[in-house]
C-alpha positions as CSV (number, residue, x, y, z in Angstrom):
1,M,6.7,-21.3,-28.8
2,H,3.8,-23.6,-27.7
3,P,3.8,-22.8,-23.8
4,Q,1.7,-24.6,-21.7
5,P,-1.7,-22.3,-22.7
6,G,-3.1,-22.7,-19.1
7,I,-0.4,-20.2,-18.0
8,F,-2.6,-17.6,-19.7
9,A,-6.1,-19.0,-19.6
10,L,-8.2,-16.5,-17.3
11,G,-11.7,-16.8,-15.9
12,T,-11.5,-19.7,-14.0
13,I,-12.6,-19.6,-10.7
14,E,-12.0,-22.9,-8.9
15,H,-8.1,-23.8,-8.7
16,S,-6.2,-27.0,-7.1
17,Y,-2.2,-27.0,-6.8
18,V,-1.0,-30.0,-6.0
19,E,2.9,-30.9,-5.0
20,F,4.3,-34.5,-5.9
21,D,7.7,-36.4,-4.8
22,L,9.1,-38.9,-6.7
23,A,8.1,-42.3,-5.3
24,P,11.4,-44.5,-4.1
25,G,13.1,-46.3,-6.9
26,A,10.5,-44.8,-9.8
27,D,11.7,-43.8,-12.5
28,P,11.7,-39.5,-13.3
29,A,11.0,-40.3,-17.2
30,A,7.9,-42.4,-16.3
31,L,6.5,-39.3,-13.9
32,V,7.2,-36.9,-16.9
33,A,5.3,-39.3,-19.1
34,A,2.7,-39.5,-16.5
35,L,1.9,-36.1,-16.3
36,A,2.7,-35.4,-20.0
37,A,0.2,-36.9,-21.1
38,L,-2.6,-34.4,-19.6
39,T,-1.6,-31.9,-22.0
40,G,-1.6,-34.1,-25.0
41,P,-4.5,-34.1,-28.2
42,E,-5.7,-37.1,-26.1
43,T,-5.9,-35.9,-22.7
44,T,-6.9,-37.3,-20.0
45,I,-8.3,-34.5,-18.4
46,G,-11.4,-33.0,-19.7
47,G,-13.3,-29.3,-19.1
48,V,-10.2,-28.1,-16.9
49,N,-6.6,-26.3,-17.4
50,A,-3.5,-28.2,-16.6
51,V,-0.2,-26.8,-15.9
52,I,2.5,-28.7,-14.6
53,G,5.5,-28.5,-13.7
54,F,8.8,-30.3,-12.5
55,R,12.0,-29.7,-10.1
56,P,14.5,-28.3,-12.5
57,E,16.8,-30.8,-11.4
58,L,14.4,-33.5,-12.3
59,W,13.9,-32.2,-15.6
60,A,17.1,-31.4,-16.4
61,R,18.1,-35.2,-15.9
62,V,14.8,-36.3,-17.5
63,A,15.5,-33.8,-20.5
64,P,19.0,-32.5,-20.4
65,D,18.7,-30.9,-24.1
66,E,15.5,-28.8,-23.3
67,A,17.0,-27.9,-19.6
68,M,17.5,-24.0,-19.1
69,P,21.2,-23.0,-17.9
70,R,21.5,-22.1,-14.0
71,V,18.0,-22.8,-13.3
72,R,17.6,-24.8,-9.7
73,S,15.3,-25.5,-6.7
74,F,14.4,-23.3,-4.0
75,G,17.2,-25.2,-2.3
76,E,17.6,-23.4,1.1
77,D,15.3,-20.5,3.3
78,I,16.0,-17.1,2.5
79,V,16.7,-15.7,6.1
80,G,16.6,-11.6,6.2
81,P,18.6,-9.7,8.9
82,D,15.9,-9.8,11.4
83,G,15.7,-13.6,11.4
84,N,12.7,-13.3,9.0
85,R,12.3,-16.4,6.9
86,M,10.8,-17.8,3.5
87,P,11.0,-21.5,4.0
88,S,12.0,-23.7,1.0
89,T,9.5,-26.4,0.6
90,Q,11.0,-28.1,-3.1
91,H,9.4,-31.4,-4.1
92,D,9.7,-33.2,-7.6
93,A,6.3,-31.8,-9.4
94,W,3.8,-29.3,-9.2
95,L,0.3,-29.5,-10.9
96,W,-2.2,-26.9,-11.2
97,I,-5.8,-28.0,-12.3
98,A,-8.2,-25.0,-12.7
99,G,-11.9,-24.9,-14.0
100,G,-15.3,-23.2,-13.6
101,A,-16.3,-25.4,-11.2
102,R,-15.3,-27.3,-7.7
103,D,-16.7,-30.9,-9.0
104,V,-15.0,-30.6,-11.8
105,V,-11.6,-29.3,-10.6
106,F,-11.6,-32.3,-7.5
107,D,-12.6,-35.0,-10.2
108,S,-9.8,-34.1,-12.3
109,T,-7.3,-33.7,-9.3
110,L,-8.1,-36.9,-7.9
111,T,-8.3,-39.0,-11.2
112,V,-4.9,-37.7,-11.3
113,V,-3.4,-38.6,-7.8
114,R,-4.9,-41.8,-8.1
115,R,-2.6,-42.2,-11.5
116,L,0.1,-41.6,-10.1
117,A,0.1,-44.2,-7.3
118,G,3.5,-46.1,-7.5
119,L,5.5,-43.0,-9.2
120,A,4.8,-40.2,-6.6
121,T,3.7,-39.6,-3.4
122,M,1.1,-36.4,-2.6
123,A,3.7,-33.7,-1.1
124,S,1.2,-30.9,-0.7
125,E,-2.5,-29.6,-1.5
126,V,-3.9,-26.7,-1.4
127,N,-7.6,-25.2,-3.3
128,G,-7.4,-21.8,-4.6
129,W,-10.5,-19.4,-5.5
130,L,-10.9,-16.1,-7.0
131,Y,-12.0,-13.5,-4.1
132,R,-14.0,-10.4,-5.6
133,H,-12.8,-10.9,-9.3
134,D,-9.0,-9.8,-9.1
135,R,-8.8,-8.6,-5.1
136,D,-6.5,-11.0,-2.6
137,L,-7.8,-11.4,1.2
138,T,-6.4,-8.1,2.3
139,G,-9.2,-6.2,0.1
140,F,-6.5,-4.9,-1.8
141,I,-6.7,-5.6,-5.9
142,D,-3.8,-8.2,-7.2
143,G,-1.5,-8.2,-10.0
144,T,-2.0,-4.4,-11.0
145,E,1.5,-4.4,-12.4
146,N,1.1,-7.5,-14.5
147,P,1.9,-7.1,-18.0
148,S,-0.9,-6.9,-20.4
149,M,-1.8,-10.4,-22.4
150,I,-0.1,-8.9,-25.2
151,E,2.9,-8.5,-23.5
152,A,2.9,-11.7,-20.8
153,P,4.5,-14.2,-23.2
154,D,7.0,-12.2,-23.5
155,V,7.5,-11.8,-19.5
156,A,6.7,-15.3,-18.7
157,V,7.9,-17.4,-21.6
158,V,11.6,-18.4,-22.7
159,P,11.9,-17.0,-26.4
160,E,14.5,-18.9,-27.6
161,G,17.5,-21.4,-27.4
162,K,17.5,-24.3,-24.7
163,G,14.1,-24.5,-23.3
164,A,12.2,-22.7,-25.8
165,G,8.5,-21.9,-24.8
166,A,9.2,-22.9,-21.1
167,S,8.6,-21.0,-17.9
168,I,9.8,-20.8,-14.4
169,L,7.5,-20.9,-11.9
170,L,7.8,-19.4,-8.1
171,V,4.6,-20.8,-6.0
172,Q,4.9,-19.5,-2.3
173,Q,1.8,-20.2,0.0
174,W,1.3,-17.3,2.5
175,R,-1.0,-17.2,5.2
176,H,-2.2,-14.0,6.5
177,L,-2.1,-12.5,9.8
178,Q,-5.0,-11.2,11.8
179,T,-2.9,-8.0,12.6
180,F,-3.5,-6.7,9.1
181,E,-6.9,-6.0,9.7
182,T,-6.3,-4.2,12.8
183,L,-4.7,-1.3,10.8
184,S,-6.6,1.6,9.5
185,E,-7.3,2.2,5.5
186,P,-4.2,4.7,5.6
187,E,-2.1,2.5,7.3
188,Q,-2.7,-0.7,5.3
189,E,-1.9,1.8,2.1
190,K,1.0,2.9,3.1
191,V,1.9,-1.3,3.8
192,I,1.0,-1.8,0.4
193,G,2.3,1.5,-1.4
194,R,-1.2,1.5,-3.1
195,T,-4.6,3.0,-2.4
196,K,-6.8,0.4,-1.1
197,P,-10.1,1.4,-3.5
198,D,-9.0,1.5,-7.0
199,S,-4.9,0.4,-6.7
200,V,-3.5,4.2,-7.1
201,E,-0.1,4.0,-6.5
202,L,1.1,6.4,-4.0
203,D,3.0,9.5,-4.5
204,E,6.6,9.4,-4.4
205,H,6.5,11.8,-1.3
206,A,4.2,9.5,0.6
207,M,5.5,6.0,-0.7
208,P,7.2,4.5,2.4
209,A,10.3,2.7,1.5
210,D,9.5,-0.7,3.2
211,S,6.3,-0.8,1.3
212,H,5.4,-3.7,-1.1
213,V,5.4,-1.8,-4.0
214,S,8.8,-0.7,-3.1
215,R,10.3,-3.8,-2.2
216,T,9.1,-5.8,-5.3
217,A,9.6,-3.0,-8.0
218,V,13.2,-4.0,-8.2
219,E,15.4,-3.5,-11.1
220,F,18.3,-5.2,-12.2
221,G,21.1,-3.9,-14.7
222,G,19.2,-0.9,-15.0
223,R,16.0,-2.8,-16.0
224,E,13.0,-3.4,-14.1
225,L,12.1,-6.7,-13.7
226,Q,8.9,-7.8,-14.6
227,I,7.0,-11.4,-13.5
228,Y,3.8,-12.6,-14.6
229,R,1.0,-13.4,-11.9
230,R,-1.5,-15.9,-11.3
231,N,-2.2,-15.6,-7.7
232,T,-5.6,-16.7,-5.7
233,A,-7.0,-16.8,-2.2
234,Y,-7.6,-20.3,-0.5
235,G,-8.2,-21.1,2.9
236,S,-11.4,-20.6,5.5
237,P,-12.1,-17.8,7.7
238,T,-10.3,-18.7,10.4
239,D,-6.9,-19.9,8.2
240,Y,-6.5,-18.0,5.1
241,G,-3.9,-16.3,2.6
242,T,-2.7,-16.0,-0.9
243,M,-1.3,-18.5,-3.2
244,F,1.6,-16.7,-5.0
245,V,2.1,-18.1,-8.3
246,A,4.3,-16.2,-10.9
247,F,5.8,-17.0,-13.9
248,C,8.9,-16.0,-15.6
249,A,11.5,-16.7,-18.8
250,E,14.2,-16.1,-16.3
251,Q,15.0,-17.1,-12.2
252,R,16.9,-14.0,-11.9
253,P,13.7,-11.5,-10.8
254,F,12.2,-13.8,-8.3
255,E,15.6,-14.1,-6.6
256,V,16.2,-10.6,-6.9
257,M,12.6,-9.8,-5.6
258,L,12.2,-12.3,-2.8
259,R,16.1,-11.2,-1.2
260,S,14.4,-7.7,-1.6
261,M,11.6,-8.5,0.5
262,A,13.4,-10.0,2.9
263,G,15.7,-7.0,3.5
264,L,18.8,-8.6,2.6
265,G,21.6,-6.0,1.4
266,D,19.7,-2.9,2.7
267,G,18.5,-4.3,5.9
268,V,14.8,-2.7,4.8
269,R,12.1,-5.6,5.2
270,D,9.1,-5.5,3.1
271,A,6.0,-4.0,5.6
272,L,3.5,-6.6,4.2
273,T,5.7,-9.8,5.6
274,R,4.9,-8.3,8.8
275,H,1.1,-9.5,9.0
276,T,1.5,-12.2,6.3
277,T,3.5,-15.5,7.3
278,P,5.1,-17.8,4.2
279,L,4.7,-21.5,4.7
280,T,6.2,-23.0,1.2
281,G,8.5,-21.7,-1.5
282,A,9.5,-23.6,-4.5
283,Y,10.9,-23.1,-8.0
284,Y,9.5,-25.5,-11.1
285,V,10.3,-25.4,-14.7
286,I,7.2,-25.6,-16.8
287,P,7.8,-27.2,-19.9
288,S,6.9,-26.3,-23.2
289,L,4.3,-28.4,-25.1
290,R,6.4,-29.3,-27.4
291,A,9.3,-30.6,-25.0
292,L,6.2,-32.4,-23.0
293,A,4.9,-34.1,-26.6
294,R,8.3,-36.1,-26.4
295,F,7.1,-37.9,-22.9
296,A,3.7,-37.9,-23.6
297,P,2.0,-41.8,-24.6
298,E,0.6,-41.5,-28.5
299,Q,-3.1,-42.5,-27.2
300,A,-3.6,-41.7,-24.1
301,P,-6.4,-44.3,-21.7
302,A,-9.9,-43.7,-23.0
303,E,-11.8,-42.9,-19.6
304,D,-13.1,-40.2,-18.5
305,A,-10.8,-38.4,-16.2
306,A,-13.5,-36.6,-14.6
307,A,-15.8,-39.4,-13.5
308,P,-13.4,-41.1,-10.5
309,S,-14.5,-44.7,-9.9
310,S,-17.0,-44.8,-6.9
311,G,-16.4,-46.9,-3.5
312,S,-18.4,-50.1,-2.8
């Protein structure tokens, strides 16, 4: 299937997420080619993992024979019955660079941004990092229900047909509100649906219907819908939260999950959304390495991407 390996590369502590918009008059295929060069054997990025994605409609225009049917952008806000809103902030391309040190991630990201000059403009950038190994900034373990590394490719990667080896990404930036810290630990556990020290799911009789576990453990057609999460923390002590980064072989699990969290259908809103605020929302197609190889130049530039030129 040849998925982009950075989807599954664990152990990196520093992360950079950048979104781009195609420059006016620029060729979408040229943008794809410029980013595809990051994944080739003569990669322009060294010492880091790079994952790249494209707005579904842009990828379908450039590579129609690789486009998965019925995959679409995060085209409009999701609004719950009480007015809570998950915003649409869709852009044309997405880059995730992860590494073991801040400097190499910074240098590599800066080099990509410079090389895209004239093709795309930076629309957003967020720096992420691991918090206490596997916890988010609520203090709870994040991704407890993630599939194992053996199972993850079956969940995250299109197995066959059009788009084989690709993945669908949902990315959202969630700002944490200080209201969560005013709750007692038992109250926090009811919001999440798990115990805080060891992430044990609450008993059925103690599990609130609006807990985060209840609203995100969703089913469709008699089967539980799974996704593969690669979340990180972001921010400073005064403005911080979670970068929700998740991959799936199909788009429906994301759509069902977000609607459930917003309370669409039954009016029960995810309690965690009362203590966090979504700032962004976008879907991207993460093409397979084989699909990207069609666009990558035969040989990437020889200079070291991790050493940007110095100013005079």
